[in-house]
C-alpha positions in Angstrom: 22.5 8.0 -31.3 19.8 6.7 -29.1 18.9 8.2 -25.8 20.4 6.6 -22.6 18.0 4.4 -20.9 16.4 6.2 -17.7 16.9 4.2 -14.5 14.4 4.3 -11.7 16.9 5.7 -9.5 17.5 8.6 -11.9 13.8 9.2 -12.5 13.4 9.3 -8.5 16.3 12.0 -8.5 14.7 13.9 -11.4 11.3 13.8 -9.6 12.8 15.1 -6.3 14.7 17.9 -8.0 11.4 19.0 -9.6 9.4 19.0 -6.4 12.3 21.1 -4.9 12.4 23.7 -7.7 8.6 24.0 -7.5 8.8 24.4 -3.6 11.5 27.0 -4.0 9.7 29.1 -6.9 6.3 28.9 -4.9 7.5 29.6 -1.5 5.9 26.3 -0.4 7.7 23.9 2.2 10.0 21.1 0.7 8.5 17.7 0.4 9.3 15.1 2.8 11.0 11.9 1.8 10.4 8.7 3.8 11.1 5.0 3.2 8.8 2.3 4.7 7.5 -1.0 4.3 3.9 -2.3 3.9 3.1 -6.2 4.1 -0.4 -7.4 3.2 -1.3 -10.7 4.8 -4.1 -12.9 3.2 -5.5 -15.0 6.0 -8.7 -15.9 4.1 -9.3 -18.7 2.0 -9.6 -16.7 -1.2 -6.9 -15.9 -3.7 -6.5 -12.1 -4.2 -5.4 -10.3 -7.4 -3.4 -7.0 -7.0 -5.6 -4.7 -9.1 -3.8 -1.2 -8.3 -1.2 0.3 -6.3 -0.5 3.9 -5.6 1.8 6.2 -3.7 3.2 9.8 -3.8 6.7 8.7 -4.8 7.6 5.3 -5.9 7.6 1.5 -5.0 11.3 0.5 -4.6 10.2 -3.2 -4.5 6.6 -4.4 -5.0 4.4 -7.2 -6.8 3.1 -6.1 -10.3 -0.4 -5.4 -10.9 -2.1 -8.8 -11.5 0.0 -10.7 -9.0 -2.0 -13.3 -7.3 -1.7 -13.2 -3.5 -2.8 -16.9 -2.4 -4.3 -17.7 0.9 -1.7 -17.9 3.8 0.8 -15.8 1.8 2.0 -12.2 2.1 3.2 -9.6 -0.4 5.8 -7.0 0.9 6.1 -3.4 -0.6 9.1 -1.3 0.0 8.0 2.3 -0.5 9.7 5.5 -1.0 7.2 8.3 -0.3 7.8 11.8 -1.4 5.2 14.2 -0.2 4.3 17.6 1.3 3.9 17.9 5.2 0.2 18.2 4.7 -0.1 15.1 2.6 -0.1 11.6 4.1 2.4 10.0 1.8 0.4 6.6 2.3 0.5 3.7 -0.1 -2.8 2.3 -1.3 -2.9 -1.2 -2.4 -6.3 -2.7 -4.0 -6.9 -6.4 -4.5 -9.8 -8.1 -6.0 -11.0 -11.5 -4.6 -10.8 -14.1 -7.4 -14.0 -16.0 -6.7 -16.2 -13.6 -4.8 -17.1 -10.0 -5.5 -15.2 -8.4 -2.7 -12.5 -5.7 -2.9 -9.9 -5.2 -0.4 -7.9 -1.9 0.0 -4.9 -2.0 2.3 -3.5 1.4 3.1 0.0 1.7 4.9 1.7 5.0 5.8 5.1 6.3 6.7 6.7 6.0 10.1 4.8 7.9 12.7 1.5 8.3 10.8 -1.6 6.6 11.8 -2.5 5.9 8.0 -2.6 2.2 8.1 -6.2 0.6 7.5 -8.1 -1.8 5.6 -11.3 -1.4 3.6 -13.6 -4.1 2.5 -16.3 -3.4 -0.1 -18.7 -5.5 -2.2 -21.5 -8.0 -1.6 -20.5 -10.5 1.3 -17.7 -8.2 2.6 -19.1 -8.5 6.0 -17.8 -12.0 6.2 -14.2 -10.7 6.4 -12.1 -8.5 8.9 -9.0 -6.4 8.4 -6.3 -6.5 11.2 -3.8 -3.8 11.4 -0.2 -4.3 13.1 3.4 -3.2 13.1 6.6 -4.7 14.3 8.3 -1.4 14.3 7.7 2.3 13.2 8.5 1.8 9.5 6.7 -1.3 9.0 2.9 -1.8 8.5 1.1 -5.1 8.7 -2.6 -5.4 7.1 -4.2 -8.6 7.4 -7.4 -9.8 5.6 -9.0 -12.6 7.6 -12.3 -14.5 7.6 -14.7 -12.9 10.2 -15.6 -14.9 13.2 -19.3 -15.5 13.1 -20.7 -15.9 16.8 -23.7 -17.6 15.3 -21.6 -20.4 13.7 -19.4 -20.7 16.7 -22.6 -21.6 18.9 -22.2 -18.4 21.1 
């Protein structure tokens, strides 16, 4: 008889139980579980490919790796973070520009943390900026924008 299929919810419960059992056995604090949302907005003129996503916990809803984020569009990630108090619990989302050697890493954190950030790497990354915002404590917004060049603006 084949084994029953494991659901994501069942795996999350198993993971949480394993963490709890480890905390009890070692005397360490129980891990915290937080739900939050991270939105990545592409305000550049380049399409971005999602190359990786990572979090201590799980993504409840998220685009798959390889997904293309087109200019003027946004990706939203629903996150369930399971982490110890001394860990950040932040989600890291890495994108690669399709037509430029620039990598964009967006990091969004759980409510109350100051973990939201954007990092640009690669030749030409100085032509872009990251803007961080939030509409409420459990929602982070990280925007990739084309940098304003004062020389091009006549300033």
